[in-house]
Wavefront OBJ file of the C-alpha trace (Angstrom):
o trace
v 73.469 -45.607 31.426
v 74.707 -42.174 30.494
v 77.797 -40.497 31.758
v 79.382 -37.125 31.447
v 82.480 -35.758 33.138
v 84.047 -37.527 36.084
v 83.878 -35.849 39.467
v 86.844 -35.530 41.821
v 85.963 -38.765 43.634
v 85.246 -40.719 40.458
v 81.499 -40.145 40.221
v 79.999 -39.147 36.906
v 78.721 -35.612 36.584
v 76.636 -34.147 33.809
v 77.992 -30.974 32.278
v 80.446 -28.144 32.456
v 84.190 -28.157 32.996
v 86.167 -29.782 35.815
v 89.760 -28.752 36.489
v 89.930 -26.918 33.176
v 88.906 -30.029 31.219
v 85.923 -30.341 28.931
v 83.110 -32.630 29.998
v 83.122 -36.058 28.397
v 80.723 -36.817 25.590
v 77.698 -38.742 26.895
v 77.710 -42.480 26.362
v 74.085 -43.505 26.402
v 72.673 -46.782 27.649
v 70.077 -49.076 26.097
v 67.433 -47.245 24.067
v 64.512 -46.504 26.389
v 61.858 -47.253 23.757
v 63.639 -49.544 21.295
v 62.103 -50.881 18.121
v 60.468 -54.258 18.312
v 63.222 -56.673 17.277
v 62.306 -60.124 15.962
v 64.435 -62.834 14.381
v 62.799 -64.345 11.302
v 64.631 -67.506 10.421
v 63.506 -68.125 6.838
v 64.945 -64.858 5.515
v 61.743 -63.812 3.702
v 60.708 -60.250 4.400
v 57.166 -59.410 5.466
v 57.497 -55.825 4.195
v 55.110 -55.195 1.304
v 56.994 -54.268 -1.906
v 60.218 -53.583 -0.012
v 63.138 -51.484 -1.162
v 66.218 -53.720 -1.150
v 69.719 -52.560 -0.317
v 72.389 -55.232 -0.451
v 75.817 -55.004 1.131
v 77.221 -53.345 -2.016
v 74.490 -50.738 -2.506
v 76.590 -47.816 -1.340
v 74.440 -46.899 1.660
v 76.740 -48.462 4.266
v 79.645 -46.858 6.082
v 81.846 -49.864 6.834
v 84.408 -49.139 9.528
v 86.201 -52.447 8.946
v 87.782 -53.849 5.836
v 85.274 -56.234 4.277
v 85.411 -59.190 1.941
v 82.850 -61.319 0.168
v 82.325 -64.712 1.754
v 81.753 -67.760 -0.439
v 78.059 -67.358 0.367
v 78.043 -63.893 -1.213
v 77.520 -62.213 2.148
v 79.950 -59.652 3.574
v 82.331 -60.463 6.405
v 85.258 -58.731 8.063
v 88.647 -59.543 6.632
v 91.070 -61.087 7.362
v 89.257 -62.835 10.209
v 85.558 -63.467 10.649
v 86.162 -63.226 14.406
v 86.868 -59.505 14.191
v 84.300 -56.860 14.988
v 81.952 -56.029 12.104
v 80.641 -52.452 11.993
v 78.311 -50.968 9.371
v 76.276 -47.745 9.595
v 73.381 -46.439 7.536
v 70.625 -43.842 7.894
v 66.980 -44.217 6.932
v 63.573 -42.789 7.834
v 61.916 -46.163 7.272
v 60.010 -47.526 10.256
v 60.366 -51.061 8.887
v 63.913 -52.379 8.601
v 64.822 -56.020 7.979
v 68.561 -56.595 8.385
v 69.825 -59.596 6.439
v 72.288 -62.148 7.838
v 73.445 -65.696 7.263
v 73.558 -67.887 10.356
v 77.213 -68.302 11.203
v 77.543 -68.602 14.991
v 77.188 -64.839 15.017
v 76.968 -62.439 17.933
v 75.189 -59.264 16.877
v 73.930 -56.054 18.371
v 72.183 -53.111 16.753
v 72.639 -49.480 17.741
v 70.136 -46.776 16.849
v 71.368 -43.191 17.113
v 74.398 -44.594 18.965
v 72.315 -46.420 21.580
v 72.120 -50.223 21.736
v 68.643 -51.668 21.350
v 69.552 -54.619 23.585
v 71.725 -55.136 26.669
v 72.448 -58.722 25.670
v 72.530 -58.687 21.874
v 71.473 -61.500 19.565
v 73.111 -64.787 18.584
v 72.678 -67.275 15.757
v 73.593 -70.892 15.261
v 75.781 -72.171 12.435
v 72.952 -73.457 10.229
v 74.018 -71.434 7.193
v 70.451 -70.372 6.459
v 69.196 -66.850 5.791
v 68.062 -64.820 8.776
v 66.358 -61.463 9.156
v 66.428 -59.223 12.183
v 63.161 -57.311 11.879
v 63.126 -53.830 13.425
v 59.774 -52.052 13.773
v 59.781 -48.438 14.966
v 56.025 -47.757 14.776
v 54.742 -46.542 18.129
v 58.194 -45.502 19.377
v 59.500 -41.927 19.713
v 61.638 -42.576 16.611
v 58.676 -43.312 14.341
v 58.899 -41.211 11.190
v 62.364 -39.844 11.962
v 65.688 -40.384 10.241
v 67.532 -43.025 12.242
v 71.210 -43.903 12.271
v 71.387 -47.701 12.396
v 74.621 -49.465 13.261
v 75.115 -53.203 12.859
v 77.854 -54.470 15.156
v 78.930 -58.022 15.777
v 81.379 -60.889 15.461
v 81.352 -63.762 12.974
v 78.888 -61.702 10.970
v 77.843 -62.561 7.426
v 75.849 -59.557 6.247
v 73.759 -58.909 3.127
v 72.127 -55.509 3.620
v 68.466 -54.837 4.388
v 64.897 -54.414 3.251
v 63.029 -51.186 4.065
v 59.547 -49.793 3.404
v 58.286 -48.869 -0.060
v 59.210 -45.326 -1.034
v 61.893 -44.987 1.633
v 65.606 -44.523 1.040
v 68.835 -45.066 2.923
v 72.213 -43.349 2.784
v 75.662 -43.344 4.330
v 75.589 -41.175 7.469
v 77.263 -37.809 6.992
v 77.583 -36.605 10.599
v 80.458 -38.897 11.503
v 82.957 -38.751 14.319
v 86.700 -39.216 13.866
v 87.881 -42.826 14.095
v 89.959 -44.388 16.870
v 91.406 -47.767 15.820
v 92.399 -50.269 18.496
v 94.659 -53.292 18.379
v 94.043 -55.372 21.484
v 93.498 -58.741 23.119
v 90.453 -60.489 24.610
v 89.312 -57.348 26.436
v 89.000 -55.693 23.024
v 87.221 -58.802 21.721
v 84.296 -58.060 24.099
v 85.094 -60.849 26.598
v 83.037 -60.162 29.715
v 81.019 -57.326 28.183
v 77.242 -57.499 28.396
v 76.843 -57.640 24.602
v 78.827 -57.061 21.428
v 79.958 -53.454 21.214
v 79.553 -52.789 24.956
v 83.169 -53.281 26.014
v 85.525 -50.778 27.663
v 86.346 -49.076 24.356
v 82.810 -47.711 24.052
v 82.948 -46.118 27.510
v 86.395 -44.692 26.854
v 86.802 -43.634 23.263
v 83.201 -42.795 22.463
v 83.247 -40.626 25.593
v 86.270 -38.894 24.081
v 84.347 -38.228 20.871
v 85.417 -41.050 18.545
v 83.854 -43.834 16.554
v 85.795 -46.953 17.471
v 87.006 -49.754 15.226
v 88.614 -52.632 17.052
v 90.898 -55.537 16.240
v 90.735 -57.792 19.296
v 92.365 -61.220 19.363
v 92.323 -63.150 22.623
v 95.537 -64.422 24.252
v 97.754 -62.212 22.109
v 100.413 -59.674 23.000
v 103.700 -58.206 21.878
v 105.323 -61.603 22.394
v 102.849 -63.483 20.210
v 104.860 -65.643 17.822
v 105.288 -64.506 14.236
v 102.193 -65.112 12.136
v 98.845 -63.545 11.331
v 98.192 -62.568 14.961
v 101.614 -61.053 15.695
v 101.210 -57.444 16.806
v 103.231 -55.903 13.975
v 101.499 -58.043 11.342
v 98.053 -57.169 12.646
v 98.891 -53.478 12.548
v 99.870 -53.776 8.884
v 97.264 -56.242 7.648
v 94.254 -55.189 9.721
v 94.532 -51.648 11.056
v 96.543 -50.739 7.978
v 93.745 -51.579 5.530
v 90.744 -49.952 7.214
v 88.351 -48.312 4.733
v 88.416 -45.075 6.745
v 91.884 -43.999 7.804
v 91.887 -43.649 11.592
v 92.475 -40.294 13.212
v 94.202 -41.971 16.140
v 95.485 -45.481 16.890
v 95.669 -47.250 20.243
v 97.657 -50.384 21.101
v 96.178 -52.148 24.118
v 98.308 -55.220 24.757
v 100.613 -56.433 27.505
v 98.712 -58.608 29.972
v 99.503 -61.791 28.071
v 103.214 -60.848 27.956
v 103.742 -61.042 31.718
v 106.681 -63.316 32.520
v 108.188 -63.037 29.032
v 111.324 -61.453 27.638
v 111.102 -57.683 28.028
v 113.837 -56.974 25.501
v 111.837 -58.813 22.845
v 108.675 -57.076 24.012
v 110.266 -53.646 23.556
v 111.546 -54.597 20.114
v 108.128 -55.823 19.029
v 106.354 -52.811 20.491
v 108.655 -50.502 18.536
v 108.004 -52.505 15.360
v 104.241 -52.284 15.912
v 104.371 -48.510 16.334
v 106.542 -48.288 13.217
v 104.017 -50.386 11.286
v 101.262 -47.977 12.352
v 103.356 -45.009 11.245
v 103.961 -46.632 7.865
v 100.319 -47.573 7.329
v 98.930 -44.230 8.495
v 101.627 -41.533 8.376
v 101.149 -38.690 10.821
v 98.431 -40.458 12.840
v 99.201 -40.425 16.598
v 99.788 -43.858 18.138
v 98.900 -44.383 21.812
v 100.200 -47.164 24.047
v 97.877 -48.314 26.845
v 98.597 -51.004 29.356
v 99.244 -53.477 30.546
v 95.852 -54.828 31.526
v 95.463 -55.428 35.227
v 93.108 -58.171 36.424
v 94.633 -58.306 39.930
v 96.556 -55.101 40.325
v 100.152 -54.644 39.362
v 102.082 -57.884 39.832
v 105.868 -57.939 39.636
v 105.725 -59.315 36.099
v 103.155 -56.747 34.974
v 105.351 -53.997 36.425
v 108.143 -55.214 34.165
v 105.804 -55.039 31.176
v 104.677 -51.555 32.156
v 108.216 -50.258 32.569
v 109.312 -51.756 29.242
v 106.345 -50.127 27.476
v 106.952 -46.762 29.123
v 110.538 -46.761 27.857
v 109.653 -48.007 24.384
v 106.751 -45.569 24.008
v 109.016 -42.653 24.937
v 111.629 -43.799 22.432
v 109.087 -44.224 19.631
v 106.980 -41.074 19.945
v 103.978 -42.934 21.352
v 101.919 -41.447 24.190
v 101.807 -43.872 27.132
v 98.730 -44.312 29.353
v 99.185 -46.070 32.676
v 96.159 -48.212 33.551
v 98.060 -50.461 35.940
v 95.740 -50.240 38.933
v 92.248 -49.435 37.663
v 90.990 -52.963 38.278
v 92.980 -54.421 41.139
v 92.962 -56.773 44.119
v 90.649 -54.435 46.009
v 87.864 -54.258 43.424
v 88.337 -57.319 41.216
v 85.431 -59.181 42.836
v 83.161 -56.268 41.913
v 84.460 -55.658 38.414
v 85.738 -59.106 37.403
v 83.895 -62.031 35.829
v 82.490 -64.164 38.648
v 82.990 -67.297 36.553
v 86.740 -66.618 36.624
v 87.093 -66.271 40.401
v 89.458 -66.003 42.184
v 91.687 -64.656 39.383
v 89.036 -62.545 37.614
v 91.131 -62.292 34.467
v 88.475 -60.380 32.512
v 86.161 -57.541 33.539
v 82.435 -58.132 33.773
v 79.909 -55.758 32.195
v 80.238 -53.267 35.060
v 83.995 -53.701 34.933
v 84.096 -52.701 31.274
v 82.091 -49.563 32.093
v 84.326 -48.719 35.050
v 87.563 -49.454 33.196
v 86.506 -47.452 30.153
v 85.337 -44.494 32.218
v 88.603 -44.303 34.131
v 90.573 -44.601 30.904
v 88.532 -41.745 29.450
v 89.661 -39.492 32.286
v 93.283 -40.219 31.389
v 92.632 -39.598 27.716
v 90.853 -36.333 28.379
v 93.664 -35.127 30.645
v 96.193 -35.960 27.916
v 94.286 -33.944 25.347
v 93.131 -36.730 23.025
v 89.476 -35.800 23.387
v 87.897 -34.500 20.177
l 1 2 3 4 5 6 7 8 9 10 11 12 13 14 15 16 17 18 19 20 21 22 23 24 25 26 27 28 29 30 31 32 33 34 35 36 37 38 39 40 41 42 43 44 45 46 47 48 49 50 51 52 53 54 55 56 57 58 59 60 61 62 63 64 65 66 67 68 69 70 71 72 73 74 75 76 77 78 79 80 81 82 83 84 85 86 87 88 89 90 91 92 93 94 95 96 97 98 99 100 101 102 103 104 105 106 107 108 109 110 111 112 113 114 115 116 117 118 119 120 121 122 123 124 125 126 127 128 129 130 131 132 133 134 135 136 137 138 139 140 141 142 143 144 145 146 147 148 149 150 151 152 153 154 155 156 157 158 159 160 161 162 163 164 165 166 167 168 169 170 171 172 173 174 175 176 177 178 179 180 181 182 183 184 185 186 187 188 189 190 191 192 193 194 195 196 197 198 199 200 201 202 203 204 205 206 207 208 209 210 211 212 213 214 215 216 217 218 219 220 221 222 223 224 225 226 227 228 229 230 231 232 233 234 235 236 237 238 239 240 241 242 243 244 245 246 247 248 249 250 251 252 253 254 255 256 257 258 259 260 261 262 263 264 265 266 267 268 269 270 271 272 273 274 275 276 277 278 279 280 281 282 283 284 285 286 287 288 289 290 291 292 293 294 295 296 297 298 299 300 301 302 303 304 305 306 307 308 309 310 311 312 313 314 315 316 317 318 319 320 321 322 323 324 325 326 327 328 329 330 331 332 333 334 335 336 337 338 339 340 341 342 343 344 345 346 347 348 349 350 351 352 353 354 355 356 357 358 359 360 361 362 363 364 365
């Protein structure tokens, strides 16, 4: 799927300017002629005399903070459940990406397009795995390719490529939008890792996205590693590339709680972002809306509107994008009748509608 600007009735157009606004950047669907992708469980490459790049070779642009696991492989810190993102560029038509089986969910993007609509998963065996990519016979054969590894619970150890080929950190990079969110941001309901709402919103606005998504969390999450303020300091605050913009996307899980405490914690989270990344704009989105705006979600929304205004944070109202009228279309069927999370189409729809708001507010690159 590709989309450009939104038309007046919500349909996606292709180019030009609507209402004085620039067209959205295209967000492309699954690669039409993807490389052949094969899992090779014993971890031994079939490339003759391969060039080896490990996770420390300096050819990777890591968008998350990384740490060395006891196995020697790289993982996201502080939690292996967070999204892992690493980019490289190479003209090799043989690429063997190296992983350790760790109950991982992985997808690969080539030139910003996913090679699979469903991604790849591993068990927890702890043995070496290779994801073999072969570009021979595809339109990308012989070209320089931007390869992005994205996933969760990833233990990563670099790659093998063809003899005589090289790899390097990509240089044509977009600004970074960092998100602190809940299960929506953790890809729940999306078709594959990396295909959640944030791709269809913030990539359409011209950003690379780095996400910190922890399910069942909010501004009222008890003090600890997953408290909103702590996450902003210890996760968003230590990213290897300072974000150009920060978004907080919480609130659904706070419905029915104490709004005074919510406002206090929201203010503290914005302050933590300002301390970690001085001068970087902080956006407040929410709350999430699985069934339209309930009375309790309206209280959350109103508390966030007031707190955002008081703390120099732009507020984006997404209170009725997915609602009682369209939840059966855009919600996970397995969660009927409440449809707490969007399905794959719901993530696309939600992200596209959010992108319109972002473009209108001037946050598009």
